[in-house]
Structure formats: structure tokens, C-alpha cells
C-alpha positions in Angstrom: -4.9 -29.7 2.0 -5.4 -33.2 1.3 -8.5 -34.5 -0.5 -9.9 -38.0 -0.9 -12.9 -39.4 -2.2 -16.2 -40.3 0.1 -15.7 -44.3 0.8 -18.8 -45.4 -1.1 -19.8 -42.1 -3.0 -17.3 -41.6 -5.3 -19.4 -38.3 -6.3 -17.6 -36.3 -3.5 -14.6 -35.7 -1.8 -13.9 -34.1 1.5 -10.8 -32.8 2.4 -9.1 -33.2 5.9 -10.1 -29.8 7.2 -13.5 -30.5 6.4 -14.6 -28.9 2.9 -16.4 -31.4 0.7 -17.0 -30.9 -2.6 -18.9 -32.4 -5.7 -16.3 -33.9 -7.8 -16.7 -33.2 -11.8 -18.7 -36.3 -14.0 -20.2 -36.9 -16.9 -24.0 -37.3 -16.2 -25.8 -39.5 -18.8 -29.9 -38.8 -19.1 -32.3 -41.4 -20.0 -32.6 -40.6 -23.5 -28.3 -40.8 -23.7 -27.8 -37.3 -23.7 -24.9 -36.5 -21.9 -23.7 -33.7 -19.8 -20.4 -32.3 -18.1 -21.2 -31.5 -14.2 -18.4 -29.5 -13.1 -16.9 -29.7 -9.6 -18.4 -27.6 -6.7 -18.1 -26.8 -3.0 -21.0 -27.6 -1.1 -23.0 -25.6 1.0 -22.3 -26.4 4.8 -25.3 -25.7 7.2 -25.4 -25.8 11.1 -27.9 -28.2 12.5 -29.9 -27.9 15.6 -26.9 -29.3 17.7 -24.4 -26.9 16.1 -22.6 -29.6 14.1 -21.7 -29.0 10.1 -23.8 -30.8 7.9 -23.8 -31.0 3.8 -26.5 -32.3 1.2 -25.3 -35.1 -1.3 -27.0 -37.7 -3.4 -26.3 -41.4 -2.1 -27.8 -43.2 -5.0 -30.6 -43.4 -7.2 -32.7 -40.6 -6.7 -31.7 -40.7 -3.2 -30.4 -38.1 -1.2 -29.7 -36.9 2.8 -28.0 -34.5 5.1 -24.6 -36.3 6.1 -22.8 -34.7 9.1 -19.2 -33.1 8.1 -17.0 -34.5 10.9 -18.4 -37.8 10.3 -17.6 -37.8 6.7 -14.0 -36.5 7.9 -13.7 -39.4 10.1 -14.8 -42.0 7.9 -12.6 -40.9 4.6 -9.1 -40.2 7.0 -9.4 -42.0 10.3 -8.6 -45.8 10.5 -11.7 -47.2 12.7 -10.2 -50.8 13.4 -12.5 -51.4 16.6 -15.8 -50.0 14.6 -16.0 -47.4 17.6 -19.8 -45.7 16.9 -18.8 -41.8 17.9 -16.9 -39.3 16.4 -15.2 -36.7 19.4 -13.9 -33.6 18.3 -10.5 -33.2 20.7 -11.4 -29.2 21.4 -14.8 -29.7 22.0 -15.5 -27.0 19.0 -18.2 -28.9 17.1 -17.7 -26.6 13.9 -14.0 -27.4 13.9 -13.7 -30.6 11.4 -10.1 -30.4 10.7 -8.9 -34.7 10.9 -6.3 -33.7 13.6 -9.2 -32.7 16.1 -11.5 -35.4 15.7 -11.0 -39.2 16.6 -13.2 -42.3 16.7 -14.5 -43.5 20.2 -17.1 -44.8 22.3 -20.4 -43.5 23.4 -19.6 -43.1 26.8 -16.2 -41.3 26.3 -18.0 -39.2 24.1 -20.6 -37.8 26.8 -17.9 -37.8 29.7 -15.1 -36.1 27.4 -13.6 -33.3 28.7 -16.0 -30.0 30.0 -19.1 -31.7 29.0 -20.2 -33.0 32.5 -19.5 -29.3 33.4 -21.3 -27.7 31.2 -24.6 -30.1 31.6 -24.3 -29.4 35.2 -24.7 -25.8 34.8 -27.8 -26.5 32.3 -29.3 -28.7 35.1 -30.9 -28.0 38.2 -32.2 -24.4 36.5 -35.4 -23.4 38.6 -38.7 -24.0 36.6 -41.8 -22.9 37.2 -45.2 -24.6 36.3 -48.3 -22.4 36.0 -51.7 -22.0 34.6 -54.7 -19.3 35.4 -55.5 -20.9 39.0 -52.1 -22.0 40.2 -48.6 -21.5 40.1 -45.7 -24.0 41.2 -42.1 -23.5 41.7 -39.4 -26.6 41.3 -35.6 -26.8 41.2 -35.6 -28.5 38.2 -37.3 -30.1 35.4 -36.5 -33.7 37.3 -37.9 -32.3 40.4 -41.1 -31.5 39.1 -41.1 -34.9 37.2 -40.9 -37.0 40.2 -43.3 -35.0 42.4 -45.6 -34.8 39.8 -44.9 -38.1 38.6 -44.4 -37.3 34.9 -41.9 -37.0 32.3 -39.2 -34.4 32.8 -38.5 -34.6 29.3 -41.7 -33.2 28.2 -41.7 -30.6 31.2 -38.3 -29.2 29.8 -39.6 -29.3 26.5 -42.5 -27.4 27.1 -40.2 -24.4 28.8 -37.9 -24.6 25.6 -41.2 -23.6 23.7 -41.1 -27.1 21.8 -44.3 -28.2 23.6 -47.7 -25.5 24.6 -48.4 -27.6 27.9 -47.5 -30.4 29.8 -49.7 -32.0 32.2 -52.1 -29.0 31.8 -49.5 -26.2 32.8 -47.2 -24.1 30.9 -43.7 -24.1 32.0 -40.8 -21.6 31.8 -37.1 -21.3 33.2 -37.0 -19.0 35.8 
């Protein structure tokens, strides 16, 4: 396992297989006291999309979650064309080994591997809009949006439990 210090943040290092650690350092507080901070492997958290993230301090009193696959790519893989996305070659979002990652365009990332096939399985699901008085059945959220002249995104969010109602109806996948 190879370790490299993160670019733009010398307090942290990342390994070529996706482990992130805080480096040991000496901290001096505002009245001049020194404390030795020990090296520590950071806990990784899965985000809502299934990617691992870590919580790191980025500067003076600033901290944020950073995607582990992006930290690995930024640290170990050159990006001379300044491509915006990091792709997982084997399509496993939690496999952050440097050999599994590559820089790519948004279009390449969105059409890579079996993604389109997986998306097509979830699109076109039947959806039902209902309330106390009516019940409407559609072949997809897109179809419901077109017929009702409404946002299919709001309809989907309702069916996924993120909104209570959309356009006066409750929605559920059938």
C-alpha cells in the first residue's frame, strides 16, 4: 500500500487503495501551547448515492465531506486534460483502488458500462397518483408529467417518499 499526502492539504494522506488518514502533526493553540496530534485512519461514510466520503478539515475552522474516490484520483492519477469526473471501471462505487479509477467526461461517465441498462430498468416503472376521490395509473413518471403538464421529477420524488404530495395527489410505484 502506497501513501501520498493530499494536494492542497498536508494534514491528510490517502493510500492507493482508498484509505484516508490524518497525519501526525504538532498543533499550537492561540496562547502558544503545543499538542502532539496522532496519526489516525478516518472513518468512511456512505453517502446517499453509495460513494464513500470522509470528513476533513480544509483550512482555518473549515471542514467538509470529500469523496474518497476523488481524493484517490486527485492524488494518484494525472489529469492533464482537466477532465471533470472520476469513473469506477468495474462499476463498484465502493472500490476506490487507484487501478479501478479513471478521469473522464460527464458524457462518458453517464454512458459507461451497464449504467444505461440499469437506468432503463428503473425508468418506465408504472406509477399511481391517488387521493380520496381519484386514482390515476401511468406507465411512468415521465408519462404522468407529460399528461398532467407537470414535473416528472416532483412526481418521482413523491413516489420515493421525499415529498408528501405532488399536484394534489399522493404517488406510489406500482
